[in-house]
C-alpha positions as a printed Julia matrix, in Angstrom:
214×3 Matrix{Float64}:
  -0.06  -0.06   0.01
   1.01   3.61  -0.46
   1.5    4.15   3.19
   4.43   1.74   2.9
   5.93   3.95   0.09
   5.72   6.96   2.34
   7.55   5.03   5.0
  10.27   4.08   2.62
  10.43   7.56   1.28
  10.83   9.05   4.93
  13.59   6.35   5.45
  15.44   7.48   2.32
  14.99  11.32   3.16
  16.29  10.85   6.67
  19.19   8.68   5.29
  20.5   11.36   2.96
  22.4   13.24   5.69
  23.8    9.98   6.92
  25.09   9.27   3.33
  26.59  12.7    3.02
  28.06  13.43   6.52
  28.03  10.21   8.44
  31.87   9.68   8.58
  32.32  13.44   9.43
  29.88  13.25  12.31
  31.0    9.99  13.62
  34.56  11.33  13.78
  33.39  14.53  15.46
  31.28  12.75  18.07
  33.52   9.78  18.84
  34.06   8.9   22.54
  36.99  11.23  23.68
  35.95  14.03  21.44
  32.16  14.01  22.69
  33.47  13.77  26.37
  35.7   16.75  25.76
  32.98  18.73  23.98
  30.46  18.24  26.8
  33.0   19.09  29.44
  34.01  22.17  27.6
  30.45  23.55  28.02
  30.7   23.59  31.82
  27.48  23.66  33.63
  25.59  23.68  30.24
  27.06  20.4   29.03
  23.88  18.55  29.72
  21.85  21.08  27.73
  24.17  20.69  24.75
  23.65  16.93  25.09
  19.9   17.11  24.94
  20.14  19.54  22.03
  22.51  17.16  20.11
  20.11  14.25  20.58
  17.19  16.41  19.44
  19.17  17.41  16.28
  19.59  13.72  15.61
  16.17  14.08  13.95
  17.73  16.0   11.16
  21.45  15.17  11.32
  23.54  11.99  11.38
  24.66  12.58  15.03
  25.6    9.19  16.73
  22.99   9.51  19.43
  24.34   6.41  21.41
  27.81   8.09  21.48
  26.28  11.21  22.97
  24.38   9.13  25.54
  27.47   7.16  26.51
  29.47  10.41  26.9
  26.66  11.92  29.12
  26.96   8.9   31.3
  30.76   9.25  31.47
  30.48  12.8   32.37
  27.41  12.87  34.62
  27.18   9.36  35.87
  24.59   6.6   35.08
  21.68   8.4   36.94
  21.95  11.95  35.86
  23.5   11.05  32.57
  20.71   8.54  31.92
  18.02  10.93  32.87
  19.63  13.5   30.43
  19.92  10.89  27.67
  16.44   9.58  27.99
  15.07  13.31  27.98
  16.87  13.95  24.74
  15.65  10.87  23.16
  12.09  11.49  24.41
  12.09  15.05  23.08
  13.62  14.04  19.73
  10.67  11.62  19.36
   8.12  14.33  20.35
   9.53  16.79  17.84
   9.37  14.27  14.96
   5.9   13.27  15.97
   4.59  16.81  16.41
   5.91  18.03  13.23
   4.58  15.17  11.15
   1.22  15.29  12.88
   0.85  19.07  12.69
   2.3   19.62   9.17
   2.54  16.4    7.34
  -0.94  14.74   7.7
  -2.38  16.58   4.6
   0.46  15.77   2.56
   0.37  12.06   3.58
  -3.41  12.1    2.66
  -2.61  13.37  -0.7
   0.09  11.01  -1.36
  -1.45   7.83   0.21
  -5.14   8.5   -0.23
  -7.77   8.24   2.51
  -8.13   4.36   2.41
  -4.42   3.64   2.61
  -3.78   6.29   5.26
  -6.55   4.77   7.33
  -4.74   1.46   7.19
  -1.69   3.04   8.54
  -3.75   4.68  11.26
  -5.2    1.29  12.13
  -1.64  -0.2   12.23
  -0.41   2.29  14.66
  -3.67   2.03  16.8
  -3.18  -1.73  17.05
   0.62  -2.01  17.38
   2.04   1.4   17.43
   3.03   1.14  21.17
   5.36  -1.71  20.43
   6.69  -0.3   17.09
   7.5    3.14  18.88
   9.09   1.57  21.98
  11.38  -1.04  20.36
  12.49   1.34  17.64
  14.29   3.91  20.06
  17.46   1.75  20.44
  17.98   1.27  16.59
  19.79   3.45  14.04
  17.47   5.68  11.92
  14.29   3.89  12.64
  13.3    6.11  15.69
  13.01   9.07  13.63
  11.11   7.21  10.84
   8.85   5.59  13.27
   8.01   8.73  15.19
   7.29  10.66  11.97
   4.94   7.83  10.84
   3.11   7.92  14.15
   2.51  11.54  13.61
   1.46  10.97  10.17
  -1.01   8.42  11.21
  -2.21  10.47  14.11
  -1.48   7.9   16.68
  -3.09   8.83  19.93
  -0.96  11.32  21.8
  -1.33   9.6   25.21
  -0.3    6.28  23.85
   2.52   7.7   21.85
   3.83   9.5   24.79
   3.82   6.51  27.1
   5.34   4.03  24.54
   8.04   6.74  23.62
   8.83   7.03  27.23
   8.97   3.18  27.57
  11.57   3.1   24.72
  13.47   6.29  25.64
  14.02   5.49  29.26
  15.89   2.2   28.92
  17.77   3.39  26.0
  19.04   6.51  27.75
  19.95   4.83  30.99
  21.59   1.7   29.57
  23.86   3.55  27.25
  24.56   6.2   29.86
  25.34   3.38  32.2
  27.78   1.63  30.0
  29.32   4.97  29.24
  29.88   5.7   32.76
  31.85   2.44  33.05
  34.02   3.46  30.18
  33.01   0.39  28.29
  31.76   0.02  24.79
  29.32  -2.81  24.62
  26.59  -1.93  22.02
  25.39  -5.53  21.82
  24.38  -5.62  25.47
  23.0   -2.16  25.35
  20.81  -3.01  22.39
  19.64  -6.26  23.95
  18.64  -4.5   27.24
  17.11  -1.76  25.35
  14.73  -4.14  23.63
  14.1   -6.21  26.58
  13.06  -3.43  29.0
  10.32  -1.51  26.92
   7.86  -4.3   26.93
   8.08  -4.54  30.71
   7.7   -0.9   31.06
   4.7   -0.64  28.72
   2.94  -3.64  30.56
   3.68  -1.73  33.86
   2.3    1.48  32.42
  -0.82  -0.16  30.85
  -1.67  -1.8   34.06
  -1.13   1.51  35.94
  -3.42   3.39  33.41
  -6.06   0.64  33.63
  -5.98   0.91  37.54
  -6.38   4.74  37.26
  -9.36   4.36  34.89
 -10.92   1.95  37.26
 -10.54   4.22  40.14
 -11.79   7.37  38.33
 -14.75   5.22  37.15
 -15.98   4.53  40.49
């Protein structure tokens, strides 16, 4: 369906900066350079880290390297919180831009019927797609954009985005704080933790709805 072509088009569009500048950005934001850059900002280093993670929506910034550097500079707790915040805000930006500005374009390109299929996909499985995509390269931005185009429920998107951003931020910051590079372990934990967080969040929302209902 045409919604799939929109997905592929978004992936190609977001891949262009990687093809043009990936090597340059990877070199600029490698471990030692990233740590030195954050420390050079003094008290505002954490703000720079968040801005870099948000900029990853548009530029080929190695987000996991930024998170690891934040963990090295600020420790696993503060660095993890800052990393998770940056990942969360990046997802919200992509979602908000595409929901606010891209829905009409998507409707023209995909048509009402195909766009509704995309909307049903994100209504049915969007929470898992969003949460599990946060630890993978390129996919977080594509998925957040598609969730916005499909007008996924804001509440469900926020919860699923948080379930994905929290483990990614804390795991990579934790590994960075140890001065180790173990991306395989980080990706495994980042994939394993979001379903647990989502189940807990879903139960919490269910309990709150029951309490409010009576």
